[in-house]
N, C-alpha and C positions, 0 to 999 in steps of 0.2 A: 689118878682120875681114870675114868673108864676109857676103853679103847676108842680110837677115832671112828671106827665103823659103828660102834654102839651109839655115838652121839648123833650120827646121821639117822639111824633107825629111830631114836627117840623123837627127833624132829619130825620125821615122816609119820610115825604113829600118832603123834600129838595132832598133826594137821588133819589126818584122816578121822581121828576121833571127834575133833571140833566140827568137821564137815557133817558128821552123822548126827550131831546134836539136834534135838527137836526144838520147837519154839519155846518149850517149857524151860529150856536152859539158856534162853537168850540173854537173861540178865547176867550170866556168868562170862559173857564174851568181853573181850577187851574193848574199852570205850572207843567208838569210832569204827568198829568192825561191822561189816555188813551181816545182817541176818541171812541164814542160808535157807530158810523155810519159805516155800511157796513163791508166787509171783509178786511183783511189786515190793521187793525187799526194801526195808528202810533201815537207816542208821538208828541204833538205839540211843546213842548219845555222842557227843563230840568233846574232844579235848580242845580247849581254845587254841586257835592257830598259833599265837605267840608262844604258848607253852610247848606245843608240838614242834615248832621250829627249833626252839632251844634244845629240846631233847634229842632231836635228830642230829643237830649240829654237834652236840657233845659226843654222840656216838661216832660220827664221821671223823672226829679228831683222834679216835682210838684205832683208826685204820692202819694196819701194819704194812704200809706200802713204801715207806722211806725211813731214813734214820731219824726224822722228826718225831717218830713214834716215841723216842726216849726223851724228848724235850731238848732244850738248848745246852744243858749242863753236861760236861764230859764225865763219863763214868770212871772215876778214879778211886782206888782204895788208898786210904791214908795210912801209912805205916807209922807205928808208934816209935818213940825214941828207943834206940837199941842200947842195951846195956853192954859196955865193954866192946862196942862196935861189932858185936856178933849178931848175925841173923838167926833167930830161933827157928828150930825145926819142929813142926807139929807132928806128934808121934802116932796119932790114931786114925789116919785116913784109910788105911787098908781095912781095919775092922768095921769102920763106918760104911765103906762101899760094900762089904760083904752083907751087912745088915740091909742096905738098900736093895741089893739083888734079891734077898729073901722077901723083902717087902713087896717088890714088884711081882713076885710069884704068889705070895700068900695073902697080900693085902693087909697084913697085921704089923703095924709099926712097933718098933721097940721104943717105948715112951722114954726110957732112961737115955738112950742115945739121942733122941730128938731134943730133949732138954739139955743134954751135954753140948750138942752142936750150937745151940743158941747162946749158951753161956760162953763157950770157947770162942765164938765170933768176937766177943768183946775183948777177950784176952789175946786173940791172934787175928786181928783185922787185916793183917797183911797176907794171909794165906787164902789165895783165890778159890781153891777147891772147897773150902768151908762154905763159901757163898753158894756154890753149886749144890752141895749136899743139903744146905738149908732150904734152897729153892725146891729141891725134890721133895723134901718133907712138906713144904707149903703146898706143892702140887698134889701130894697124896691127901692133904687135909681138905681139899676143895670139895664142897658138897656136891652130890650127884643124885640123879634120879634113880630110884629102884627100877630095874628093867621090867618088872611086872606092873608097875604103877602107871596109871593114866592121869596126866595132868592137864589142866586147862591151859589155854594159850597164855593167859595172864600169869599163871603160876610158873609156867615154863620160862617165860620172859624174865620174871624176877629171879629165878634160879640162874639163868644164863648171865644176867647182869652181875651177880655175885661171882660166878665162875670167871667172867672176863676180868674182873678186878684182880682176883687171886692169880690167874694165869699170867697177867701182865707183870705182877709183882715177881713171880718166879722167873719170868723171862728177863726182867731187868737185872736180877741178881746174877744169873748165869752170864749175861753179856758183860756185866761189870767184871766178872772173873776172866772172861775172854780178853777184855781190854787190859787186864793186869797180869797176863802170863798164864792163864788157866786153860790153855788149849791142849786138850788130849781127846782121844777117841771116846772114852767114857763120858766126858762132859758134853761132847758134840752130840753123841747119841741121845742123851737125855734132853738136850736143848731142842733137837728136832722133834722129839716126841711131844714136848710141851708146846712148841711152836705150832705144830700141826693141829693140836687140840684147840689152841687159840683161834686158828683160822676157821675151824669148824663151828665153834661157838659163836664167833663174830658173824659168820655167814648166817647162822640161825637168827641172830639179833637183827641183821639187815632185813631178813625175810619178814620178821615180825613188824618192824617199823614201816616197811613198805606197805604191808597190809593195812596199817593204821592210817596211811595217807590216801588209800583208795577212795575215790569219790569226792575228795576235797578240791575245791576250785581255786583256793588261794594261790596266787601266782608263785609265791615263795615256796609253798609246799609242793607245787608241781615241779619246780626246779630241783628241790631236794629229792623228790621221787626219782628224777632222772639220774641224779648223782648216786643214789642208792643202787639203781640198776647197773650203772657203770661199775661201781665198786663191787657188786656181786660177781660180775664177770671177771674182774681182776682177782678176786679172792679164789675163784675156781681155778684160774690160771696158776696162782701161787700154790694151790694144793697139789699140782703135778709134781712137786718136790718129792712126794712119796714114791714116784717112779725113778728118782735119781739117787736112791740110797744105796745102790749096789756097791759102789766103790768102798764106802766106809764100812758097810756090812761085811764085805769080804775081808777087809783089814781086821775087823773085830774078830773074825773067826781065825784068821791066819796068825794073829799076834796075841791070841789069848794066852795068858800066863807070862807075858813079857812086860817089861817096863813101858813099852810103847803104848799099851792099852790105857793105863791110868796115870802115868807120870807125864806132866805137861812138858811140851817142847818149847823152850824159851827162845826168844829172838836171838839171844847170844849164841845158843847152840846151833840154830839154823844158819847164822852167819858163819860160824866155824865150819859147818857142813858145806856151805856154799864155797868157801875159800878152799877147802880140801878137794872138792870136786873140780874146781877151777885149776888147781895145781896137779890134777891127774891122780889124786889119792882118794878115790871114792870109797875105798874100803877102810879108811882111817877110823880107828876106834875113838869114839867121843866119850867113852866112859859108860859103865853099867851095861856093857854088851851092845851098845848102840854104835852103828857105823854111820859115816857121813851120808852115803847114798840112801840107806834105808830111812834115816831120820828125815832127810829132805823129802823123800817119796811120801812118807806118812803125812808130813806137814802139808805138802802141796795137795794131797788128796783131800784133806780136810777143807782146804781153801776152795777146791773145786765145788764142794757141796755148799759151803757157807756163802759163796759168791752168788748163789741162786736165791738168796734171801735178801730182799731189798732193804730191810731195816739194818742189815749188817754191812751195807756198802762202805760206810766210813771205816769200820773196823778192818775190813779186808784190804781196802786201799792203803790204810796206814801201815798195815803189815807188809804189803808189797813194797812200799817205799824203803823199808828197813832191810830188805833182802838184796845183797849185792848181786849184780847180774853181768859181770864181765864174761862169764861163761855163756856161750851161745845157747846151750841146752836149758840152763836156768832162765835166761832171758825169755826164751820162747814159752817156757812153762808159765812164767809170770804173765806174759801177754795172753796166754790161753785163759788164765783166771780172769783177766780184765775182759776178754771176749765174752766170757760167761755172764759177767755183770751187764754188758751191753746187750747181750741176747735176751736176758731177763727183762730189761727195760723195754726192748722191742716187743716181747711177748705180752707184757703188761699194756703197752700201747695198743696192740692189736685187740686185746680183750676189751679195752675201753672204747674202741671204735672211732677215735678221733683221727681222721686221715692225715691232718697236718702233723700231728704228733707221731703217728706211725711213720710218716715219711722222714721226719727229723731223726727218729731213733734208727730207722733203716739206714739213713745216710751215715750216722755215727758208726753203726756196726759194720757196714760194707766198707767204709773208708778205712776203718781200723784193720779189717782183714786184708785189704789191698796193701796197706802200709806194711803189715807184717810180712806179706808175701814178697813185695818188691824190695824191702830193705834188709830182710833177714833170711829169706828162703830161696828166692829165685836164683837159678844157676847151680843149686846144690842138689845132690841126690836125696830123695826122701827115704829116711831110714827109721824115723820115730813118729809116733802118733801126734806129738805136738807140732811136727812139721806138716802133717796132713790136715790137721784141724782147721786152720784158716781157709784152706781151699774148700773143704766140705761146708763150712759155715757160710762162706760167701756164695757158693752155688745154691745152697738151700735158701738163702735170702732172696736171690734173684728170682727163683721160681715162686717164691711166696708173695712178692710185691707186685705181681702182675696187675696192671690197671691203676697203679699209684703214680706213675711217672708219664711224661710225654712219650710218644712213640719213638722219637729219635733217641732220647736218653735211654729208654728201656731196651731198644735194639742194641745200643752200645754195651749195656750191661749183659745182655744175652750173649753177645759175641765174646765178651770177656769170660763168661761162664763156660762157654765151649772150650776155650783155651785151658781153663783150669781143669776141666774134665780130661783133656788130653794129657796134662801133667800127671794126673792121678793114675791114668791107665797106660801111660807110655813107658819108655825105657828109663825114666828118672825114678821110677818107683822101686826102691830096694828094700821094702819092708820084708819082714819074715814071711814065709810062704802063706801061713794061715791068715795073717793080718792083711797081706797083699790081696789075697782072694776076697776078703771081706770088703776092703776099700774099693776094689775094682767092681764088685757087685753093686755097692751103693752108688758109685759114680755112673754105672751103666743105667741104673734106674733113674738117676737124675737126668741123664742124657735123653732118655725117652720122654720125660716130663718136659724138658726144654724144647724138644722137637714138637710136642703137642702144643705148647704155647706159641711157638713160631708159626705153626699151621693156623692157629686161631687168628693171628694178626696178618695172615696172608704172606708170610715170609717162608723161604725155604729152610727147613731144618737141616741138620748135619747129614742125617741118613738119606733124606730126599735129595740133597745137594750132591752127595757122592754118587747116588744112583744116576742122576742126570750127567755127571761127569764121565761115568763109565760108559754111557751110551754114545758119547761123542767120539 
């Protein structure tokens, strides 16, 4: 499918083109859309309210904002009966991935390989990577608009409806692979690419349906219009995942040519890695050149990214439950993943604008950060990023929720935030020099922002308070 940026350009160009249409083209507009020509614009025609309600409700059910996106059934691959108790090994994954890499560059699929994958899925339904490869072929088959073509809004909407169906089908297949042991960098990279395209196309569909509701006075349609606006803001928030791809992208470059890139990391392997790290043997060889420390690092980096995707919340939490955490470092990394889940929920709540929900999600995130600090970090020297993360996230939250709580409670939160800043900038910070400098710089900026908030409420900030103490 076309790149994410192109989809946005298509939507923008189509909107501009429609705006420029003269009254001669009014009959081409989507039913219920306002005419743009002259004063006293009128609606050409209307879709009956009940039909429009049903259509919008069906679209809202496709919102990628929770695991409900996949329905109630658990995504499980059924393994066939094994002959002689042996698990068969699928032989052609490498060649198929090579073909997919060529396809992504040239845009010319190998028809033979595509047919082979669909046939092999029936013979090897227990191989999760086959579902991913089939999903990528489905993704490449999705119809797209020629970049030089101009489409009417109605035609664009019809195209987007078809795209949405096929994108969801591809997403379902990859997530089914994830649920059944198909987690590797290759698969995660393709999933995010398809997921981001789904968000963009869905955003365009929301824009179209919201336009069809303009001027309708039906109470139910007015409420649906509000829901669409809220959902539009949430989708924009989710699209910030494009800014969070750095960790996995760096891994892709560093591990190119190794088994880490395309061979999935099973839960059993991660358990072995966790036990080896716990026993002080982080360099233990797990086979095929993989060490315990590197395997766990690759796996947790993928989870850091996937935790930012609400539809994968159940998947990530199920995986976290399987990872033993007797080792403090592993425990704190697991809690860091869960903090990302809570942060994403908070960001979504902020985008939605419901203050009660924002406050609830803020309480969940702040309470979890405090628990991590008080139960697992406080009193220890700060040597790793995962020990610093709950401090930074809690301070960030405090400065973000200004105006959401009573003055008394918020003052308590500000006082706690000041103590956290001291922990990050004081003698307990034993991070490597470059990391320490970065953290101290962030904490100092947070300190300035906290002082500004204190001043807004008529309270003495840290710097002003110290200034008065020095005068006495």
